[in-house]
C-alpha positions as CSV (number, residue, x, y, z in Angstrom):
1,Q,-0.1,13.7,21.3
2,S,2.7,14.9,19.1
3,T,5.8,12.8,18.2
4,E,8.7,13.8,16.1
5,D,7.5,15.0,12.7
6,A,9.2,14.2,9.4
7,I,9.2,16.7,6.6
8,Y,9.6,15.7,2.9
9,L,10.5,18.5,0.4
10,L,10.1,18.3,-3.3
11,A,12.5,20.8,-4.9
12,E,14.2,21.6,-8.2
13,G,17.3,23.6,-7.6
14,S,16.4,26.3,-5.0
15,D,12.7,26.2,-5.9
16,L,10.3,24.4,-3.6
17,L,7.7,22.5,-5.6
18,G,5.9,20.9,-2.6
19,F,6.1,19.4,0.8
20,A,4.6,16.7,3.1
21,R,4.7,16.4,6.9
22,V,4.1,13.1,8.7
23,A,4.2,11.8,12.2
24,V,2.9,8.9,14.3
25,R,-0.4,9.8,16.0
26,H,-2.3,7.9,18.7
27,I,-6.0,7.4,17.9
28,M,-8.8,5.5,19.6
29,A,-11.1,3.8,17.0
30,V,-13.6,1.0,16.6
31,P,-12.7,-1.1,13.5
32,P,-15.4,-1.5,10.9
33,G,-17.6,-4.6,11.2
34,T,-17.6,-4.6,15.0
35,E,-20.9,-4.3,16.8
36,A,-20.3,-0.7,18.0
37,G,-19.0,0.3,14.6
38,Q,-22.0,-1.0,12.8
39,K,-24.5,0.7,15.2
40,S,-22.8,4.0,14.6
41,G,-22.4,3.6,10.9
42,G,-18.6,3.4,11.0
43,Y,-15.9,4.1,13.4
44,A,-16.7,5.4,16.8
45,A,-14.8,7.0,19.7
46,F,-16.6,4.9,22.2
47,G,-18.1,1.5,22.9
48,G,-17.4,-2.2,22.0
49,S,-14.1,-3.0,20.4
50,L,-12.3,0.3,21.0
51,Q,-8.7,0.0,19.9
52,K,-5.7,2.3,20.4
53,I,-3.9,2.6,17.1
54,S,-0.7,4.4,16.2
55,P,-0.7,5.0,12.5
56,C,1.7,7.2,10.6
57,A,-0.4,10.2,9.8
58,L,-0.1,12.5,6.8
59,L,-0.5,15.9,8.5
60,D,0.2,18.3,5.6
61,F,0.6,17.7,1.9
62,Y,1.1,20.6,-0.6
63,I,2.1,21.0,-4.2
64,V,2.6,24.6,-5.5
65,G,-0.6,25.7,-7.3
66,G,0.7,26.2,-10.8
67,L,2.5,22.8,-10.7
68,Q,-0.4,20.6,-9.8
69,R,-1.7,17.8,-12.1
70,R,1.8,17.1,-13.5
71,G,2.6,14.0,-11.4
72,L,4.5,15.8,-8.7
73,G,2.0,15.0,-6.0
74,R,2.3,11.3,-6.9
75,L,6.1,11.5,-6.8
76,L,6.1,13.2,-3.4
77,F,3.4,10.8,-2.0
78,D,5.4,7.7,-3.2
79,A,8.5,9.2,-1.5
80,V,6.6,9.5,1.8
81,L,5.4,5.9,1.6
82,K,8.9,4.6,0.9
83,G,10.5,6.9,3.5
84,E,8.1,5.9,6.2
85,G,8.1,2.2,5.3
86,V,4.4,2.2,4.7
87,L,3.4,-0.6,2.3
88,H,0.0,0.8,1.2
89,P,-1.6,4.2,1.5
90,A,-4.6,2.7,3.3
91,K,-2.2,2.2,6.3
92,L,-1.8,6.0,6.8
93,A,-4.2,8.2,8.7
94,Y,-5.0,11.6,7.0
95,C,-5.4,14.7,9.1
96,H,-8.2,16.9,7.8
97,P,-7.9,15.8,4.2
98,S,-9.3,18.2,1.5
99,E,-11.7,17.1,-1.2
100,P,-8.8,17.2,-3.8
101,A,-6.7,14.9,-1.5
102,V,-9.5,12.4,-1.2
103,A,-10.0,12.5,-5.0
104,F,-6.2,11.9,-5.4
105,L,-6.3,8.8,-3.1
106,K,-9.3,7.5,-5.0
107,K,-7.8,8.1,-8.4
108,H,-4.3,6.7,-7.7
109,F,-5.0,4.0,-5.1
110,G,-8.7,3.1,-5.4
111,L,-9.3,4.1,-1.7
112,T,-13.0,5.0,-1.1
113,K,-14.3,3.5,2.2
114,S,-13.3,5.8,5.0
115,K,-14.5,7.5,8.1
116,I,-13.3,10.4,10.2
117,V,-12.0,9.5,13.7
118,S,-10.7,12.3,16.0
119,S,-9.9,14.6,13.0
120,Y,-8.2,11.8,11.1
121,M,-9.5,10.0,8.0
122,L,-9.0,6.2,8.2
123,F,-9.8,3.8,5.4
124,D,-11.5,0.5,6.2
125,A,-8.4,-1.2,4.7
126,Y,-6.3,0.1,7.6
127,F,-7.7,-2.7,9.8
128,E,-7.1,-5.4,7.2
129,E,-4.1,-7.6,7.6
130,A,-2.7,-6.7,4.1
131,P,-4.7,-4.7,1.6
132,A,-4.7,-6.2,-1.9
133,P,-1.7,-5.1,-3.9
134,R,-2.5,-2.4,-6.4
135,A,-0.3,-0.9,-9.1
136,Y,0.9,2.5,-8.2
137,C,1.3,3.7,-11.8
């Protein structure tokens, strides 16, 4: 299931401040609003409108502990979006996101409606044609 991973490093001089790892992953999911999705309360790995999707997935994301809450995470995250050509964070899949990561996505991008599919968190907006633009600042 692996493809070539991309690593993003955030550094100052020779000090590593944080890193992110992304790669395309293949996931089977039922979009929200379909019959099977509604019956199961969200996405499902079976039934009705099963689709194979290949989102860019954020596999790892880390900012050094003492440097968190200074805007470095946002700086790194924006670099990942730009580098991968992803127009909106809802178009990424998130591998085993932590509670702080989910809070980060809610705070900075207003992303809240999500489900876990095959170990990846997907937002409902992933399946929309184009999520509404939102200021990233």
